[in-house]
C-alpha positions as CSV (number, residue, x, y, z in Angstrom):
1,M,0.0,0.0,-0.1
2,R,0.9,3.5,-0.3
3,L,1.6,5.3,3.1
4,V,2.9,7.9,5.4
5,F,4.8,7.3,8.2
6,M,4.5,9.8,11.1
7,G,6.9,9.0,14.1
8,T,9.9,10.7,15.9
9,P,12.0,8.9,18.3
10,D,13.8,5.8,18.9
11,F,10.6,3.7,19.7
12,A,9.0,4.4,16.2
13,V,12.2,3.0,14.3
14,P,11.7,-0.7,14.2
15,T,8.0,0.2,12.8
16,L,9.7,2.3,10.0
17,R,12.0,-0.3,9.2
18,A,9.6,-3.3,9.6
19,I,6.8,-1.4,7.1
20,V,9.8,-0.6,4.9
21,A,10.8,-4.4,4.2
22,A,7.1,-5.6,3.9
23,G,7.4,-3.8,0.9
24,H,5.0,-0.9,1.1
25,D,5.3,2.3,-0.8
26,I,6.1,4.9,2.0
27,A,5.1,8.5,0.2
28,A,6.7,10.6,3.0
29,V,7.8,10.3,6.3
30,Y,6.9,13.0,9.0
31,T,9.0,13.6,12.1
32,Q,9.1,16.7,14.5
33,P,11.6,19.3,13.0
34,P,15.6,19.3,14.3
35,R,15.9,20.3,18.1
36,P,19.0,22.0,19.6
37,A,20.5,19.1,21.8
38,G,23.5,18.0,24.0
39,R,26.2,19.8,25.6
40,G,26.6,22.2,22.3
41,M,22.8,22.4,21.6
42,A,23.4,21.9,18.0
43,E,20.4,20.7,16.0
44,R,19.7,17.0,15.8
45,K,17.5,15.3,13.6
46,S,15.0,13.0,15.0
47,P,16.1,8.8,15.0
48,V,13.4,8.9,12.7
49,H,14.5,11.4,10.4
50,Q,18.2,10.0,10.2
51,I,16.6,6.4,9.7
52,A,14.4,7.6,6.9
53,E,17.3,9.9,4.7
54,Q,19.6,6.7,5.1
55,V,16.7,4.5,3.3
56,G,16.3,7.3,1.0
57,L,12.6,8.4,2.0
58,P,11.4,12.2,1.7
59,V,10.8,13.7,4.9
60,R,8.8,16.7,5.9
61,T,8.9,18.2,9.3
62,P,6.1,20.7,10.1
63,E,5.5,22.5,13.0
64,N,2.1,21.4,13.3
65,F,-0.8,20.7,10.6
66,K,-3.0,24.0,11.6
67,T,-2.7,25.7,8.0
68,A,-4.9,24.7,4.9
69,E,-1.4,25.1,3.3
70,E,0.1,22.0,5.5
71,Q,-3.0,20.0,5.3
72,E,-3.0,20.0,1.4
73,R,0.3,19.1,1.0
74,F,-0.4,15.8,3.2
75,N,-3.8,15.3,1.0
76,A,-1.7,15.3,-2.1
77,L,0.2,12.5,-1.3
78,Q,-2.9,10.4,-1.9
79,A,-1.9,7.7,1.0
80,D,-4.3,4.3,1.8
81,A,-3.4,4.7,5.1
82,A,-1.1,6.7,8.0
83,V,0.8,5.0,10.0
84,V,1.5,6.8,13.5
85,V,4.2,5.7,16.1
86,A,4.8,8.3,18.9
87,Y,5.1,11.1,16.6
88,G,4.5,13.9,19.1
89,L,1.7,16.2,17.4
90,I,-2.1,16.0,17.4
91,L,-3.7,15.4,14.1
92,P,-6.9,17.5,13.3
93,R,-9.6,15.9,11.4
94,P,-8.3,17.0,8.1
95,I,-5.4,14.8,8.4
96,L,-7.3,11.9,9.5
97,A,-9.9,11.8,6.6
98,A,-7.3,12.5,4.0
99,T,-6.1,8.7,3.2
100,R,-8.5,6.5,2.1
101,N,-8.3,4.0,5.0
102,G,-7.4,6.0,8.0
103,A,-4.7,6.7,10.2
104,F,-3.1,3.6,12.7
105,N,-1.3,4.2,16.0
106,V,1.5,1.7,17.8
107,H,0.2,2.6,21.5
108,A,2.8,1.2,24.0
109,S,0.0,0.1,26.2
110,L,-3.3,-2.3,26.6
111,L,-5.7,0.1,26.0
112,P,-8.0,1.5,27.5
113,R,-5.1,1.7,30.1
114,W,-2.7,4.1,30.0
115,R,-3.9,6.5,27.3
116,G,-1.7,9.4,26.6
117,A,2.0,10.4,26.5
118,A,4.0,8.2,28.9
119,P,2.0,4.9,29.2
120,I,5.6,3.0,29.4
121,N,7.0,4.8,32.5
122,R,3.4,5.3,34.6
123,A,2.7,1.3,33.8
124,V,5.8,0.3,35.5
125,M,6.1,3.3,37.9
126,S,2.5,1.8,39.0
127,G,3.9,-1.8,39.5
128,D,1.7,-3.5,36.9
129,S,2.4,-6.5,36.2
130,E,1.8,-6.5,32.5
131,S,2.0,-4.0,29.5
132,G,1.5,-4.7,25.8
133,V,1.2,-3.1,22.1
134,S,-2.4,-1.8,21.1
135,I,-2.6,-1.2,17.2
136,M,-5.6,1.8,17.2
137,R,-7.6,3.4,14.4
138,I,-6.7,7.0,15.6
139,T,-10.2,9.3,16.1
140,E,-10.0,12.7,17.6
141,G,-10.1,11.6,21.1
142,L,-6.7,10.9,23.1
143,D,-5.9,7.5,22.2
144,A,-9.8,6.7,22.2
145,G,-10.1,5.2,19.2
146,P,-10.9,1.3,18.4
147,V,-8.3,-0.9,18.8
148,C,-7.5,-3.9,16.2
149,L,-4.5,-6.0,17.4
150,V,-2.8,-6.3,21.1
151,E,-0.1,-8.0,22.2
152,R,0.6,-8.9,26.0
153,I,4.0,-8.9,27.8
154,K,4.7,-9.5,31.2
155,I,6.7,-7.0,33.2
156,G,9.3,-8.4,35.1
157,S,9.7,-7.4,39.0
158,E,13.0,-5.8,38.2
159,M,12.5,-4.2,34.6
160,T,12.9,-0.9,34.1
161,A,10.8,1.5,31.6
162,G,13.7,1.3,29.3
163,E,13.9,-2.3,29.0
164,L,10.4,-2.3,28.3
165,H,10.3,-0.1,25.9
166,D,13.3,-2.3,24.2
167,V,10.5,-4.7,24.4
168,L,7.5,-3.3,23.3
169,A,9.4,-1.3,20.3
170,P,9.8,-4.6,17.9
171,V,6.3,-5.8,19.1
172,G,4.8,-3.0,18.0
173,A,6.6,-2.9,14.7
174,K,5.5,-6.6,14.1
175,L,2.1,-6.3,14.6
176,M,1.7,-3.0,12.7
177,V,2.8,-5.1,9.6
178,Q,0.1,-7.8,10.2
179,A,-2.4,-5.0,10.6
180,L,-1.5,-3.4,7.3
181,A,-1.6,-7.0,5.9
182,E,-5.0,-7.3,7.0
183,L,-6.2,-4.0,6.0
184,E,-5.0,-4.3,2.7
185,H,-6.8,-7.5,2.1
186,G,-10.0,-6.2,3.8
187,R,-9.5,-8.3,7.1
188,L,-8.8,-5.9,9.6
189,T,-11.4,-5.5,12.3
190,C,-11.0,-2.9,15.3
191,H,-13.4,-2.7,18.1
192,P,-14.5,0.1,20.6
193,Q,-12.4,0.5,23.9
194,N,-14.4,0.7,27.0
195,D,-14.2,4.3,28.3
196,A,-15.0,3.7,31.6
197,A,-12.0,1.5,32.1
198,A,-9.4,4.0,31.0
199,T,-6.5,5.3,32.5
200,Y,-4.1,8.2,31.6
201,A,-0.2,8.5,31.6
202,P,0.5,12.1,31.4
203,K,3.8,13.2,30.4
204,L,6.5,12.7,33.0
205,D,7.2,16.1,35.2
206,P,10.6,16.3,36.4
207,R,9.6,17.2,39.8
208,E,8.4,13.5,39.7
209,G,11.6,11.8,40.0
210,R,12.7,13.4,43.3
211,I,12.6,10.0,45.4
212,N,10.0,10.6,48.4
213,W,11.5,7.9,51.4
214,R,8.4,8.4,53.1
215,L,6.1,5.8,50.5
216,Q,6.5,2.1,51.2
217,A,9.5,0.4,49.9
218,H,7.8,-1.1,47.0
219,D,6.3,2.1,45.8
220,V,10.0,3.6,45.9
221,H,11.3,0.8,44.0
222,D,8.7,0.9,41.3
223,R,9.3,4.5,41.2
224,I,13.1,4.2,40.2
225,R,12.2,1.3,37.5
226,G,9.6,3.6,36.1
227,L,11.8,6.5,35.5
228,S,14.8,4.7,34.5
229,P,17.1,5.4,32.5
230,H,15.4,8.7,31.7
231,P,14.8,11.1,33.2
232,G,15.5,9.5,36.4
233,A,15.0,8.9,40.0
234,F,16.9,10.9,42.3
235,F,18.0,12.4,46.2
236,E,20.4,14.8,47.3
237,L,23.2,14.1,49.1
238,E,25.8,16.4,50.6
239,L,29.4,15.6,48.9
240,G,32.6,17.7,49.2
241,G,30.6,20.5,51.0
242,K,28.0,21.0,48.3
243,R,24.6,19.1,47.6
244,E,24.3,16.9,44.9
245,R,21.6,15.1,43.1
246,I,22.4,11.4,42.6
247,K,20.6,9.6,39.9
248,V,19.0,6.4,40.9
249,L,19.1,3.9,37.8
250,R,18.6,0.4,39.8
251,A,17.6,-0.8,43.1
252,S,16.3,-4.0,44.6
253,M,14.0,-4.5,47.8
254,A,15.5,-5.2,50.7
255,K,15.3,-5.7,54.6
256,G,15.7,-3.1,57.1
257,I,13.7,-0.9,59.8
258,G,14.5,2.8,60.5
259,P,13.4,6.5,59.7
260,A,12.8,7.2,56.0
261,G,15.6,7.9,54.0
262,T,18.2,6.4,56.7
263,L,21.2,4.8,55.6
264,L,21.1,1.4,56.9
265,D,24.7,0.0,56.2
266,D,27.6,0.4,53.6
267,K,25.8,-1.0,51.0
268,L,23.1,1.6,50.1
269,T,20.2,0.0,51.8
270,I,17.6,3.1,52.4
271,A,15.0,2.7,54.9
272,C,11.4,4.0,53.6
273,A,7.8,4.1,55.3
274,K,7.9,0.4,55.6
275,G,10.8,-1.9,54.4
276,A,13.8,-0.8,52.7
277,V,15.6,-0.5,49.1
278,K,19.0,-1.4,48.0
279,L,20.9,1.3,45.5
280,T,22.9,-0.7,42.8
281,E,23.1,1.5,40.3
282,V,23.4,5.4,40.4
283,Q,25.1,8.2,38.6
284,R,26.7,11.5,39.9
285,A,25.7,15.1,38.1
286,G,28.2,15.5,34.9
287,R,29.7,11.0,35.3
288,K,28.7,8.1,34.2
289,S,26.3,5.4,35.7
290,M,28.1,2.9,38.3
291,P,27.6,0.3,40.3
292,A,26.9,1.2,44.1
293,G,30.0,-0.2,45.2
294,E,32.2,1.9,43.2
295,F,29.8,5.1,44.0
296,L,30.9,4.6,47.9
297,R,34.5,3.9,47.3
298,G,36.4,6.6,48.9
299,L,33.0,8.4,50.4
300,K,32.4,8.5,54.0
301,L,28.9,7.8,53.9
302,R,28.2,6.9,57.5
303,P,25.1,4.4,58.2
304,G,22.7,6.2,60.0
305,I,22.7,9.9,57.5
306,V,19.3,10.8,56.5
307,L,19.3,11.5,52.7
308,G,17.5,14.5,50.8
């Protein structure tokens, strides 16, 4: 089929590669415009932009679809369908109606659970035991369109959001290729969601990263997993006469009792409101991540101190 692909981050790359490999004609790739990034704040093309150029696909980077001119450019592509994966822009009605069969989205959750911008993080932060991918026909509501295909994935007790991301991305690619094959042959069926069962996954707020040791240990553990590797859960510590933010990338459940936030031993076991967590991988500001043992080497952190 003749398709338009719309996506931006790494999560979208496997789907773009898969539909190209399946032999579809990609009329255009839409992605977010290059943004300043890195220490030098040089403009950087999105992962989808880079891959599209590598395989010789035309790339478009509009700021939005509000103008009649931009809508007409899209309509002129005369596509059979649009494939959307973490694009980052809301598609207005004229865009949704501009292809013969509509627009289809790879969404990284078991809809209607976790509609919205951060479904992977929210699932792990909430301690969900499973996640998955839903292929959805896009409507004007927020991730509220009918669901066509679903695949479930177990979330391990130690799995981070980053690890779940890497599992779900190729699953989404596989399901989208399957959905397009069924669409092409007139066999794709989609079923309405149960709106009453919907939960929402709002965009992450940087303030959510600060660890609240007054939560129960399993809640602290899930928050650390759900924010790893980005943006990262953190606490503050007095080091070298200055307060320094320490990012926590991995932790495990541990035994221990004490006032919330208290360092219980020389292995970075921290007391929570109930139970404790042992920090196993951390990152100091401006440095690479490191195991807890390496972090503690040379630091005089005595049990009994309270972490910020």
